[in-house]
N, C-alpha and C positions, 0 to 999 in steps of 0.2 A: 761779229755775228757772235761769237763767244762770249766777249765784253759783255755784248748786250744782253745776252742770257743769262750772265753772272749776276748783272746788276738787277736784273727782274728776280732772280733766286732771294739775292738778299733782300730786296722790298719784301718777298712774302714773308721771307723770314721774320724781319723786322715786324711785320702787319701782324702776323701770328704771335709773337711773343707779347705785342702789346694787347691783342685780343685775350690772349690768357691771363695776363694779368688783370685786365679789365674785368673780367669773370671769375676772378679766382675765388670769391664769395660764392658764387653760385655753383661753382666746381665742386665746392666742399659739401655741397646739398644743402645750404641753408634758407631758410625762408625768410624772404626779405622782405622787410615790411612794407618799404616804398613802393613795391609792386602796385599795392593797392591803399596807400594812405599818404597823403599829399602832406609833406613837412614845409614849416615857416607859411604855414595859412593862416594862422593865427584863429582857427578854428579847434574845438575840442575834438581830440582824437581817441578818447580813452577807451569808447566801445568798439570801435575798429580794432584797436590793440587786443583788447580782451577777445574779440571774435577770432583774432588772428591764433592766440596763445590757445583756445579753446579748440580750435578746429584741427590742432597741430601737436599731439601728444608725441612724446621723444623726439622732438626736432630742436635744433638750436636757431632762435628767432633772432636776425640781426638786422641791428637800426644804423643806417647809413647816417652820415652827416647832416645836419639839420635840426629844427627845435621841434617837438613834438609836444603840444598843449593838452594837460588833461584835467579833468574836473573831479575826478573819482579815482580811486587807487587803481592798480594794475594787479592784478591776484594770478599766480602761479600756482598750480595743484603740489601736494606731497607726495600724492599715490604716484610710486615711481612709473606705473604703467602710463600716466597720465601727464607725466612730468615735461618740463620744457625747461631749455637753457637761454638764457636773455645775454645776447654780445651788442655792446656799442662800440660804433667807432668812437675815434677819440674827442670827436667833435660833436656828436651825436647829442642832444641836450632833451632830458625829458622835465618837464615844469608843469609846475602847479598854475593852473588859469586863475585869473580872478575870482572865480565864483567856485572856489574849490570847497566840496562838500564835506569833506572829512579831515578830523584831529588826528590823522594816520598817517603812514607811510605813503610816497608815491608808487614804490614798489614794495609787495609783500610777498615774499617767498614762502610758499607752503601754506597760503591763506585758504586755498580751495583742496578739498578732497584728502582729509588729513590720511596720516599713515605712519606706521613705524615699522617700516619694512626698508633693511638694508641690504637684503638676499637677492631682490629683485633688480635687474638693468635699469636705470632712471635715477635710483636712488642719490645720486651725487651731482645734482643740479648747480647751476651757477648764475650768477650775474657779475660781468665781466665789463672793464671799461667804460667811457662815457662820462655823462654829467646829470648829475639829478639836483634838480635846483627846486627848492620850496618854497621859493617866492615868498619866503617869511612866516608862511601859513602852515606850511605840511613838514612831518617828517621825511627824511629822505628813504631809508630802506628797512624793512624789517624780516626778521627770520620768524616766521609765523608757526612752522610745523615741520615735519619732517625730519631725517637725518643727514651728516654728511652734507650741508648746503656751503657754498663756498661763495663768497663776495672778494671780489679782487681787482685792484687796478681802476676803482671807480673815484670820481672826484664828486663830494656832496655840498651843495650851497645853500646858505640862507635856508636852513632848517632848523627847526626846534629842537629836536632830535636827529643827530644825524643817523646813527645806526641803533636799532632796537633789536637784541635778541630775545626773544619771548622765552616765556617757561616752555621748555621742549616736550616733544613726543613720547620720549621714553624715559617716564618716570622723573619728568624736569629735565633731562639731559639733551640738548639741541645739538650738541657735537659738530657745531659751526667752525669754518675757518675763514676767518678774515683779514686779508692782507694788501698791502699798497694801496689802502684807502686813504684820501684826504677828505676832511672835514671843515668844514667853515660854519658857524651857528648864525644866531640874529644877533648877540651881544647883551640879549637881556637876561634876567636872573632866573628863569625857567628853562635856558638855552644848555642843552646836555652836547656832548659830543658824540659818547656812546654809552647805552643803558643795557647793562646786561644781567638779564632775567633768568635765563636757562643756564644749566650748568655744562661744563666739559667743554669749552670752546678755546680755540687757538688765536691770539689776536698778535698779529707781527706788522712793523712796519706801518705804522698809522701816525698821521699829522693831525693834529686838530687846531682850532684856531677860533676866538671870539663868539667864548662859550663862557658860561659862568661854573660850571661843573664838567671837567674834560671826561673823564671815565666815572660812572658810578655802577658797583657791582653788587647784585644782590643775589647772588648763585656761589658755588665753591667749584673747585675743579678747572678753573680757568688758568691758561697761561698766558701772560702778556709778556711782549719784547718787543723792544725798541718803539714804544708809544709814546709821543711828545705833545701834550697837551699845551698851549699858549695862549695865557689871557693877554686881553689889549680891550677890554671893553669899557665901559664908563665909570667903573669903580664903584658904582652903585652896591652896598652891601658888601664891599670889599673884603673884609677881615673873613667872612665864611664862603669866598669863592675858594673852590677846591680844584688840583690838578686830578686827584685820585680818590675817590670816595667810595671806601669799601665797607660793606653792610655785614659782611660774613667771613668765615675764616677759609683755611685751605686754600690758598689763591697762591700763583708764583708769579713774581715780578723782578724782570732781567733787562737791564738799560731801560728804564723806564724815566721820564726826564719832565717833572713838573716845572715849568716856566712862568714866573711871575703871579699866580695866585697867590691868594692872602695865606692858604696852607697847601703844602705841596701833598703830602698825603695823609689820609684822615681815615682811622677805622673806628667804628660805632659801635662795635661789641666786643666780647673778650676772644674772639677767635683769633686763631694763629695761622699767618703767612708770611712767605718767606719775600725779602726783598733784597735783591740782589745787583752791584753795582748800580743802583739809582741815586738820582741827581736833582738837587732842586736848584734854580737859580732866579736870583730878581734883577731885571737887567735895566732897574729904576727904584728908587728910596719911596715910590710913590704908595700910599697905603698902610704908612706908617708900619706896624707891628708887623712880622711875617713870621710863620711857624712853618718848620720843616716838617715836623711830622705828627700829627694830633690823635692822640687815643682817648676818645671820649670815656672809656672806660679804666681798663687794666690792661699795661702793656705787655702784649703775648707773643709780638710779633718778632723775625729775626730780620734786622738790617746790618748786611754785610758789604763793607767797600762802599758806603752809603757819602754822601759829599753835598754839602750846604754852602752855597755862595749867595750872603746876604750883600746887597748893593746899597748901604746905609753907613752914615758917619757915625749913627748914634749906636749903643751896645741894647737895643730894645728889642733883637730878635730872638726867637725860639728854637731851639734844636727839636726837643721833643718834648710836648705838653701830655701830662698823664692825668686823666679824671679820678681815677682810684690808686693810691700806691699798694703796690705787691704787681704780681703776675710773673709770667716767665719768659719775660722779651728778653733779647739781646743783643747788644749792640756791638761789633764787630770791624775794627778798623774804620773809624769813621774820619773823615775830613772836614773841620770847621775851623773860621777864624775866630778866636774866642774874644777877641776884642769887640766883636759885635753881636757878643749874645748875653742875653741879660739873666737867663735860667740853665742852671747846670744840671737838670735833673736827668739828662743822659748820662751822665757820669754813673749813675746808679746803678745803670746796666751794661756797664762796658767792663769787660773782663779783667782788661788792661789796668784800670784803675778801682778795683773792685770796693778796696777798703776806703780810699779817700773820697771815692764816688758816693758811697752812702751816706758819708757826714755831709760832703756839700748838696747832695741831691736832698737831703731831709729839711737840711736849713732853707735851701731855696723854698722846698713847699709851705714850710712855716712861714715864711717872708710873704710869700703870695698868698697865703690863706688869712693873715693879717691885713692885707693891702685889700683885699674881698671884702672882710668884714670890718673894717674903719674907714 
């Protein structure tokens, strides 16, 4: 009798544990999307999802596994009293429908009820987990407004722009935190992994592939660490493809890695940025000339512990291309195979070889100028 009773207790215990595990998400108090929305139906559920968001301020909205087809963007509020966080299971997919109606992002964080408020509870909302599939026509996710917005552990696929941080609510500052994001673009020349227009963001541990431009930055005060864009498109206009396109100064890069782009890092103004432990690599010789760092105007940045590995038997590669001589830029502890380099302008900015570097850099500039003229 005791043995039977013990077996019954064990069964009840196991069943109870299973029940607790099964309903763990509900026990957290999350709003479960599939309580009212059917997944994998092939029907447009964008209005239903938006209704759930609007009806549940200051709640976490949970998306179980399955495909959620949407024809228009999902918008979350920036106002802390109305904000929500979106959490997707690992195999939950929000996907653009064939009749997608917008050129913007599938999920737009802080796109409703604008606010610039970090004092009120609810200001630090997030998007976490799952897959955003742009079907080749939509962007992935955008930060439209608010402050302290977080995007983490999200997979973004088949998007024109993977992550778009717009001009921020606090005089341009968006203060977003992006981490653990994987982005796959469309492979076309308008495909961008990350577009950063708002100021003061932290971007860490991001992988980007099949884009023409890995990261485009039009703002300052951004910190990027361990960001790795990889080029494997069809080589259309390859020489202008770029891992990191930086249009303003005062940005910081640590172990950022440009892989197979025509240009690894490119600055388009005279701004000053810091590049520490950064790296360019070409896994094939396709595309002919490769440029590790290009300054369209003067070179004013700092390259420390920079490495460029050119996979080419010819010495037609460029470590540093400078549009205008001068500038206050410095190159410290750079590693490159000089047998594969055709232009030694980078030595002009090296403290180790300052005197000889200026001579070599000057003659290199004259030779390149004569090539262009004649």
